[in-house]
N, C-alpha and C positions, 0 to 999 in steps of 0.2 A: 099349300103355299100361304094361305091366309094366316094360319097359325104361325108360320115362320115370320111373316110380315108383322104380325102383332107382337111376337116375341122381340123382333128387332126394334119395334116402336117402344115397347116397355123397357128394353135394355137401354135404348137411347134416352128415354125419359129418366130412367134411374141414373144414367151417366150424367145427364144434365143437372139433376138434383144434387148428385155428389159434387159436381164442379161448383154449383152454387154454394153448397156448404163450405167447400174449400175456399172459395172466394170470400165468403162471410168471415171465415176464420182468419184469413190473411188481412182483411180490412180491420177486424177487431184487434189483431196483433199490432197492426200499424197504428191504430188509434191509441192503444195503450203505450206503445213506444213513443209516439209523438207527445202524449200527455206527460210521460216521464221526462222526456227531453225538455219540455216547457217548464216543468216543475224544477228540474235541475238548473235551467237557465235563470229562472226567477230567483231561486235560492242563491245562486252565485252573484246575481246582480244586486240582491239585497245585502248580501255579505260585503260586497265591494263598496256599495253605497254607505253602509254602516262604518266600514273601515275609513273611507274618505271623510265622513262626518267626524269621526273620532280624531283623525289627523288634524283637520281644520280647527276643531274645538281645542285641541291641545295647543296649537299655535296661537289661537286667540287668547287662551288662558295665560300662556307665557307672555304674550304681548301686553295683556292687561296687567299682569304682575309687574312687568318692567315699567309700565306707565304709572302704576300706583307707587312704586319705589321712587320714581323720578319726582312725582308730586310731593311725596313725603320729604325727600331731600330738599326740594325747592322751598317747601313750607318751613322746614327747620332752618334753612339759610336765611329766609326772610325774617323769621323770628329772631334769630341770632343778630342779624344786621340791625333790626329795630332796637334790640336791647343795647347793642353797642352804641347806636346813635343816641339813645336815651342817656346812657352813662356819660356821654361827652357833653351833655347840656348841663351847665351849672345850675344848681338849685338855689333859687332866690328865697331864702328863709323868711325875710320880712314880708314879701308878697304872699307867700303861702300862709303865714300866720294871719295876715290881714284878711285873706279870702276865707280862711276857716272861721275867724271871728264873725265875718259877715254872714256865713251860713248859720252859725250858732245864734246870732242875734235874730235872724229871721224865724228860727224855730221857736224861740221863746215868746 
């Protein structure tokens, strides 16, 4: 009977070791799956973030271009208005000649 009892104990221990190995395999598989899921989630999140950044940058670039064009149009209008205003002012030839003579006299 003792041998039978010992065999039962050895069989039980072997069975427990086998169950422990199976549990370790299950845990290892679960860890690998979780790691893969985390990596996939991180990759998707980074991809989505990069996509959103690209969309926002594209919008800012477009807004910036519109702003630059409006500034250029405003500058051109102001220059044109200034030239038009200058062209309406009559030139006083006598005063200009007198001012130029004054400059030339101070240089000499």
